[in-house]
Structures are given as structure tokens and as C-alpha cells.
C-alpha positions in Angstrom: -17.6 -4.9 12.5 -18.0 -1.3 13.5 -16.3 -0.6 17.0 -19.0 2.5 19.0 -16.5 5.6 20.0 -15.2 5.5 16.4 -15.5 7.2 13.5 -15.5 4.6 10.4 -12.9 6.8 8.1 -10.7 7.0 11.5 -11.1 3.8 13.6 -8.0 2.0 11.5 -6.3 5.7 10.9 -6.3 5.4 14.5 -5.0 2.7 15.6 -2.5 2.1 13.5 -1.2 5.4 15.1 1.3 5.0 17.9 0.9 5.7 21.0 2.7 9.3 22.4 3.1 8.3 25.7 5.5 10.9 27.8 8.7 8.6 27.5 8.9 9.1 24.0 8.2 12.4 23.7 11.4 12.5 26.0 13.5 10.2 24.8 11.9 12.2 21.5 13.1 15.5 23.0 17.1 13.9 24.3 18.2 12.9 20.8 17.0 15.9 19.7 19.0 18.1 22.4 22.0 16.1 21.9 21.8 16.2 17.8 22.0 20.1 17.7 24.1 20.0 20.6 26.6 17.1 18.2 26.0 19.2 15.3 27.0 22.6 16.6 30.4 21.7 18.5 31.1 20.6 15.0 30.6 23.4 13.4 32.3 24.7 15.6 35.4 22.5 15.8 35.2 22.9 11.8 35.9 26.7 12.4 38.2 26.2 13.9 40.3 23.6 12.6 39.7 25.0 9.3 41.2 28.8 10.5 43.5 27.5 11.9 45.0 25.2 9.3 44.3 28.7 7.3 47.8 31.2 6.4 50.9 31.2 4.1 52.7 27.9 2.4 56.0 29.1 2.7 57.9 31.8 4.1 60.3 34.5 2.7 63.7 34.0 3.7 66.9 35.0 3.3 69.9 35.3 4.1 70.5 31.1 1.5 67.5 30.1 4.0 65.5 27.5 2.1 61.9 29.0 1.2 60.4 25.5 0.9 60.0 22.2 0.9 58.4 19.0 -0.3 59.5 15.7 -0.4 58.4 12.7 -2.1 56.3 14.0 -4.0 56.9 15.3 -8.2 58.7 18.3 -8.8 60.9 18.1 -6.1 63.4 19.5 -7.8 61.4 21.8 -8.0 61.9 23.7 -4.8 65.5 22.9 -3.8 68.9 24.5 -4.5 71.7 23.5 -6.1 72.8 22.6 -3.4 71.0 21.7 0.2 70.1 23.9 1.9 69.5 26.4 -0.5 66.8 28.1 -2.4 65.6 27.3 -6.3 67.0 29.5 -8.3 65.2 33.0 -9.0 64.2 31.7 -12.1 61.9 29.0 -11.0 61.0 30.7 -7.2 57.3 31.6 -8.7 56.2 28.3 -9.9 57.6 26.9 -5.9 55.6 29.0 -4.6 52.6 28.3 -6.9 52.5 24.4 -6.9 53.8 24.3 -2.7 50.7 26.4 -2.4 48.2 24.3 -4.4 49.5 21.2 -3.2 48.8 22.8 0.6 45.5 23.7 -0.2 44.6 20.3 -1.9 45.7 18.6 1.6 43.5 21.0 4.3 41.2 20.6 1.9 41.2 16.2 2.3 41.8 16.7 5.8 38.7 19.1 6.2 37.2 17.3 4.4 37.8 13.2 6.4 37.6 15.4 9.5 33.5 16.0 8.9 32.9 12.6 7.1 34.2 11.3 10.3 32.7 13.8 12.8 29.3 13.2 11.2 29.8 9.5 11.2 30.3 9.6 14.8 27.1 12.2 15.4 25.1 9.7 13.8 26.4 6.9 16.2 26.5 8.6 19.0 22.4 10.3 18.1 21.0 6.1 17.9 23.4 5.5 21.6 21.7 9.1 23.0 18.0 7.1 22.0 18.5 4.6 23.9 20.0 5.8 26.9 17.1 8.4 26.3 14.8 6.1 26.3 15.8 3.6 29.5 16.7 7.1 31.2 13.1 8.8 31.0 11.5 4.6 31.8 13.4 5.1 35.3 13.3 8.8 35.8 9.2 8.3 35.1 9.3 4.6 37.2 7.0 6.3 39.7 4.5 8.4 37.7 4.3 4.9 36.4 3.9 3.6 40.3 1.4 6.4 40.9 -0.9 5.7 37.6 -1.3 2.2 38.7 -2.2 2.5 42.4 -4.4 5.8 42.3 -6.4 3.7 39.1 -6.9 0.7 41.3 -6.9 2.8 45.2 -11.7 2.8 45.1 -13.6 3.5 48.7 -13.0 0.3 49.9 -9.4 0.4 49.5 -8.7 3.8 50.8 -6.4 3.2 53.3 -4.1 2.7 51.4 -1.5 4.5 50.2 1.3 5.2 47.1 4.6 5.6 50.0 7.2 6.5 47.4 11.0 5.5 47.8 13.8 7.8 46.5 15.4 11.2 46.6 12.6 14.0 47.7 12.4 15.6 44.5 9.1 16.5 42.4 8.1 13.5 42.2 8.8 12.8 45.1 6.6 15.5 46.2 3.6 14.2 43.9 3.7 11.0 45.2 3.5 12.7 49.1 1.3 15.2 47.5 -1.4 11.6 46.6 -0.7 10.7 50.0 -1.9 13.3 51.6 -5.2 13.0 49.2 -6.0 10.1 50.0 -5.4 10.9 53.7 -8.3 13.4 53.4 -10.7 11.4 51.1 -10.3 8.4 54.0 -11.2 11.2 56.6 -14.5 12.3 54.3 -15.8 9.3 53.2 -15.5 7.7 57.1 -17.0 10.9 58.3 -19.7 11.0 55.4 -20.2 7.2 56.4 -20.5 8.5 60.8 -22.8 11.1 59.5 -25.1 9.2 57.3 -25.4 6.3 60.9 -26.3 8.8 63.3 -28.9 10.4 61.4 -30.3 7.7 60.5 -30.6 6.1 64.0 -31.5 9.8 65.3 -34.3 9.7 62.5 -35.1 5.8 63.5 -35.6 7.3 67.3 -38.6 9.2 67.3 -39.8 6.6 64.4 -39.4 4.2 66.9 -41.2 5.9 69.9 -44.2 7.3 67.3 -44.7 4.0 66.1 -44.9 2.2 69.5 -47.5 5.4 70.9 -49.3 4.0 69.1 -49.5 0.0 69.0 -49.8 1.0 72.8 -52.7 3.7 72.4 -54.3 1.2 70.2 -53.8 -2.6 71.9 -55.2 -1.4 75.3 -58.3 -2.0 75.8 -59.4 0.4 77.7 -58.5 3.3 76.1 -60.0 6.6 76.4 -60.0 10.0 75.0 -57.6 11.0 77.5 -55.2 8.5 76.6 -55.1 9.2 72.8 -55.1 12.3 73.4 -52.0 11.9 75.0 -50.7 9.8 73.1 -50.8 11.9 69.9 -49.3 14.8 72.3 -46.6 12.4 72.3 -46.6 11.7 68.4 -46.4 14.9 67.7 -43.3 15.8 70.4 -41.5 12.3 67.9 -42.4 14.1 64.8 -41.9 18.1 65.7 -38.1 17.0 66.8 -38.1 14.5 63.4 -39.0 18.5 61.9 -36.2 19.8 63.8 -33.3 16.7 63.2 -34.6 17.8 59.4 -33.8 20.9 59.2 -31.3 20.9 60.4 -29.5 19.0 58.0 -30.4 20.6 55.5 -29.1 24.1 57.1 -25.7 22.0 57.2 -25.4 20.4 53.7 -26.9 24.0 52.3 -23.9 25.2 54.7 -21.4 23.2 52.9 -22.2 23.8 49.6 -21.3 27.3 50.2 -22.4 31.2 48.8 -24.0 31.7 45.7 -25.0 35.5 46.9 -23.4 37.9 49.3 -25.3 40.3 51.2 -24.7 43.2 53.4 -25.9 40.7 57.1 -26.0 43.7 60.1 -24.6 41.4 62.8 -25.2 43.3 66.2 -29.7 43.4 64.9 -29.4 39.4 64.2 -27.2 39.5 68.1 -30.2 41.5 69.5 -33.6 40.0 67.6 -31.7 36.9 69.0 -30.9 37.3 72.0 -34.7 38.6 72.4 -36.8 35.8 70.5 -34.5 33.8 73.4 -35.2 35.7 76.6 -38.3 33.7 77.9 -35.9 30.1 77.9 -33.8 31.7 79.6 -35.9 32.5 82.3 -37.4 29.6 82.3 -33.8 28.4 83.1 -32.7 31.4 85.4 -29.9 32.5 83.2 -29.7 35.9 82.1 -28.7 37.1 78.7 -26.4 40.2 78.4 -26.2 41.9 74.6 -23.5 44.2 74.0 -24.4 44.8 70.6 -21.7 47.1 68.9 -21.7 48.1 65.2 -20.6 44.9 63.6 -21.4 44.4 59.4 -20.2 42.1 56.9 -21.2 40.0 53.8 -22.6 36.7 53.1 -26.4 35.1 54.2 -28.6 37.0 56.6 -30.6 33.3 57.2 -27.7 31.5 57.5 -26.0 34.0 59.6 -29.1 34.5 62.0 -29.4 31.1 62.6 -25.1 30.8 63.2 -26.2 33.8 66.1 -29.5 31.3 66.7 -27.0 27.7 67.3 -24.5 29.8 69.7 -27.2 31.9 71.0 -29.0 28.2 72.3 -25.7 26.1 73.0 -25.0 28.5 75.7 -27.9 28.7 77.5 -28.7 24.9 77.0 -25.5 24.1 78.0 -25.7 26.6 81.1 -26.8 26.1 85.0 -29.5 28.0 86.7 -28.4 31.3 87.5 -26.1 31.8 84.7 -24.9 34.2 82.4 -24.5 34.6 78.7 -22.7 36.9 77.3 -23.9 38.4 73.3 -21.0 41.7 71.8 -20.7 42.8 68.3 -17.7 44.8 67.3 -15.2 45.3 64.9 -11.4 45.9 65.2 -8.5 45.2 62.8 -10.8 45.0 59.5 -12.7 42.3 60.7 -16.7 41.6 61.9 -16.9 39.6 65.2 -19.2 37.6 67.3 -18.6 36.5 70.6 -21.1 34.1 72.7 -19.8 33.8 76.0 -21.5 31.4 78.5 -21.2 30.2 82.1 -21.8 26.5 83.3 -20.4 22.6 83.7 -15.9 23.3 83.3 -14.9 22.1 79.6 -12.0 20.7 79.3 -9.5 21.8 76.4 -9.0 18.5 75.0 -13.0 17.9 74.6 -13.2 21.5 72.3 -13.4 19.7 69.3 -15.7 16.5 69.6 -18.5 19.5 70.4 -18.4 20.9 66.6 -18.3 17.1 64.9 -22.3 16.0 64.1 -24.1 14.0 66.9 -21.3 14.4 69.7 -21.2 16.1 72.7 -18.8 15.6 75.8 -17.3 13.7 76.2 -17.2 12.2 73.0 -21.4 10.5 73.9 -22.9 10.5 71.3 -26.6 13.4 71.7 -30.3 11.3 72.7 -31.9 14.1 73.8 -35.4 15.6 71.6 -33.8 18.8 73.2 -31.7 19.5 70.6 -30.4 16.9 67.0 -26.4 17.4 67.8 -26.2 19.0 65.1 -25.9 22.9 67.0 -21.9 23.8 67.3 -21.4 21.8 63.2 -24.0 23.9 61.5 -21.9 26.9 63.1 -19.1 25.8 61.8 -20.3 24.7 58.2 -22.2 28.5 58.2 -18.6 30.2 58.9 -17.0 27.9 56.7 -19.3 29.6 54.3 -18.9 32.9 55.2 -14.8 32.8 54.6 -14.7 33.5 58.7 -13.1 31.3 61.7 -14.3 29.8 64.7 -12.3 30.6 67.9 -13.3 28.7 71.1 -12.0 28.2 74.3 -13.4 26.5 77.6 -13.6 29.2 80.0 -11.7 28.0 83.3 -14.7 29.2 85.8 -16.3 26.8 83.5 -18.5 27.7 79.8 -17.2 28.6 76.6 -16.3 31.7 74.8 -16.6 31.3 71.1 -16.3 33.5 68.6 -16.4 34.0 65.2 -14.8 36.5 62.8 -15.5 37.3 59.7 -12.8 38.3 57.2 -11.5 41.7 56.6 -11.8 41.8 53.0 -15.9 41.2 53.5 -16.2 43.9 56.6 -14.0 46.5 54.5 -16.3 45.7 51.8 -19.1 47.0 53.6 -20.1 50.4 53.4 
């Protein structure tokens, strides 16, 4: 039988090779390091003993002191004088010295050889012991990695709530486990937000579809329908279709912004702010809202269409969430190397705790879902996504007298790169 994924000639050899796990590699490294350290220590000890054992075997003496004495060996009489403690006769002194030197050299060589053999045997035994200890220690050290591998292998989209929760000292492995837990927490939040976004988008798209179907069914079921009633029904269907188009366009813009930018071009924020305010002047006049533009020079690098959509959403949000006689102030400026766009408006008082909710898709004040036909509830969400695509930061402050002051600050490197 031919195994899939492996060449025929390599299948058997690959199966025969043991797995080169990190535990085996660590054990091998421990053993090699111990062997090299032991060999170095043995070499140093051998050299020190060899140097220490060198030197004169006999010392020349004067005053009748004996020059050497070897007991229990043949030729002892050669090295002893006629009386106890007396040196040998002068005629035998050279022969005695030669014998003692040869005897000492032989004993020294035997001693060094015994030392070398014993040390080598001890080094071999300790190397085997080091292999066993290295295997046990590396297994204990790598046990958190096995826990991480097993847990992450069994975690899927359905159980992202599970965590590793590694115990032990605050070392690199504990930090790795905490990092994986943080990653799982972010993934869980992203998956939850994605599921909620899909559910909200489905609901928002289903509402105008259901309204269209209801209007058409009621118009067709009316036995006394006339041209006027059919025209009214068609206008309501067209209005629902326009709501769907706005929602789909907003969803596409949000998806494109979250994907990031592929190319950068010069964006004149001041010109875009003036154009947007002029295009919304009629709607603002109908709501009795005054729009003021302070367009100081401000430019950055980015995508012109997305930047225009960002400004449009901010201005539309400032006009819609306002009151009669209110005002909207649009400013552009450059400060501290940053291109800044600011849109401030009057309106209802917003608590600071409610501000983060305003940037979530399909959410409005008080955490309520949007359901009106005027706005799909994605305006500020798109603003945040476009700002993130431009590496810009969004600063929002709730004004005490009511309304919001939203600033989008493009990063200094983009602003400084614009000629």
C-alpha cells in the first residue's frame, strides 16, 4: 500500500527515524555540555597533577645527610651508606641517583595512567547519569509547553472561553501561557463581535425586506385599490429599498476600512471639510442648525474617498443628533506635526460612560439598537474603522452643555510626509 504524502522511497526511512523532539535535543545538549565540561576539568586536573609531580627526585645534601632512601626494593643497598643515616660511597652515588630517578619516573607514569583511566571511567558514568537527569529535567521544564500545545489544539470557535491558566513561577513559559490566554480572549471578543454584527446586519436587512413585502401584499389584497394607492405603495417600497442600499453601502465601507489601505495619496482635509459642510447645508437649514467651518490648512496621506466618508459621517451625526437652533462647528488644523479634524455639535447631554457604546455597530444612546429609517447605526463605527485604516486616533469628549466634540488626529509621520 502506498502512503499518501510521502514518496515511495522515503516512506520507510522517514517512519524509521525517531522524532527529533525538543526534549531529545535539550537532553543531547545537556549531555554534550556535561561531557565537554568534564573533559575540560579532567584535562586541567591531569595537567596540574603532572606539573606538581615533576621535580628532582633526590636532593643533594651536605654535612653527611643521606641523598635518598628507597626501602623494600631491589638495590636498596646501593643507595645506603655503611651506617644508618650516612650517604652512599662516592663511587656508588651516580648509580644510586640514576636508579632513583628511573624508579620515580615509573611510579609517576603509573600514577598518572591510573588517574587518567579512573577519571575517564567516572566521566563516562556521570555522562550516562547526565543523560538521564537531562531527560527528566527537560521533560519537567517542557511540561507547560505540552499543556499549551494540547489546550490550543483542542480550542476551536465553539470553546474560545477556555483558558490555559498556567501555574508556577513567573518565567518565560508562564508569560507564554498568559500571552496565549490574552490571544484567546481577544479572539473570543472578535468572534462574539462578529456574530453580533452578522445578527444585527441580518435583522437590519430583514426589516426593510419585510416592510416591502407587507406593503406589496396589502396593496395587492385591497379590492378597491387605485392608481394612487399603488403609487403610494411603490413609493414606500422604493423608500425601503433606499434604506437597504444605505445599509449595504455602509457595510461595504466598514469592511473596506477594516481591511486597511493599500495605497496612500495626498488628502486635503480642509477642502473635504468645506465641501461636506456645503453639501449638508440644506439639511442643516431644514433642521434649523447652523454649520460653521474653520478650515485651516491640514493635509495627510491616505485615501480620499474614505476620508471624505469619515468627514461626512461625522457631520451627518452632528446634524441628526442635535436640536433646533443648535450649531455644528467643523475645524481643520495642523498642530504638533498632526493633521487634526474636529467636529463639535450641540444636542442632548451624553454621559461619558455612554460614549464607547456610540462606536459599536447598530448601537445608539443607552445601548439600544438602531431601527429607524434615517440611519443604519454604522456612522461612528465607520469613522473608527477609517481612522484605524489611516493609523489615526479618535478622541471623543461629551460636552457638559450637551453634544459631542470628536477629534480625529492623523499621525505625525503622515502629516510631515505631505509636501
